[in-house]
N, C-alpha and C positions, 0 to 999 in steps of 0.2 A: 697813405695808400689802405685802398679800404680790403679789409678780409673778405675773398667768395663764401657766399652762402650756401650750406650743402643742399642739393637738392635733393627732398622727400622724395619725387614720383619717378619712377624707374617705366621702361619699356613694358617691361611682360606685367605691368597693373592693367592695362588697357585691355590685355587679351581677356576673352571669354573662356569660359569653362571648358574642358576636354569634352563634353558633352555637347555642350552648345555650338561647338566647333564640328563637332562629327556631324552631327544635326544637320548644319549649311553643306558641309560636303555633300551629304547625301541627297539635298537637294537640288544640290549644282547637279551632281553627276543623273538625277534624275531628269532634269531638266533639257540637259546634254542630250539624253535618250529620245525622249519625248521630241526635239529640233529633229533627231537623225530618222526616228520613224516617220515624220510628214513628211520630209524632203521625200525618201523612200517611198512613199504612197503618193505624191506625186508628181513621181517620173515615170517616163514609160518604162513599161516593160521589156526584157531581152527579147530579142525576136529572135523566133522558134525554128525560122524558113529555114532549110538549105541554102538556097540562093545569096543570102546575108554574110552565111560566112567564105571566105578564102577557101579555095580549094588547091592552092601550090603557096605553101610556104615554103619563104627559101632557105636552105638549110646551114649552117655558118660555117664558113672554109677554117678549116683547121692543119694551122701550119706547123711544121717539126723543122727545127733548125738543123745544120749540118752537125752539129755536135752533141745535142741531144738526138738524133739518129745513131751517128755515131757508138754512143756509150748504151744505148737500146740494142744495137749488135752485139758489143762485144756481152752483154746481159743476157746475148740471144733471145730479145724479147720483139724483135722485127718488126720496126714500124712502119713499113710499106705500105 
């Protein structure tokens, strides 16, 4: 039976220095910002015309259960 040989390389031996990793992260962030800026520059600007916006916006319906109404009435909150 052969004895295993100890491994001398470790995972963290392959990592860059913190300064190099920070610089790499800065480059990636700046590239993402440039891509977003390029997309925003080529898109149509939003319309400023009144006709392009809906006039009637539907309001959400709020329902109050009987138990909540009873509790509110008992506390004199009156949710009618």
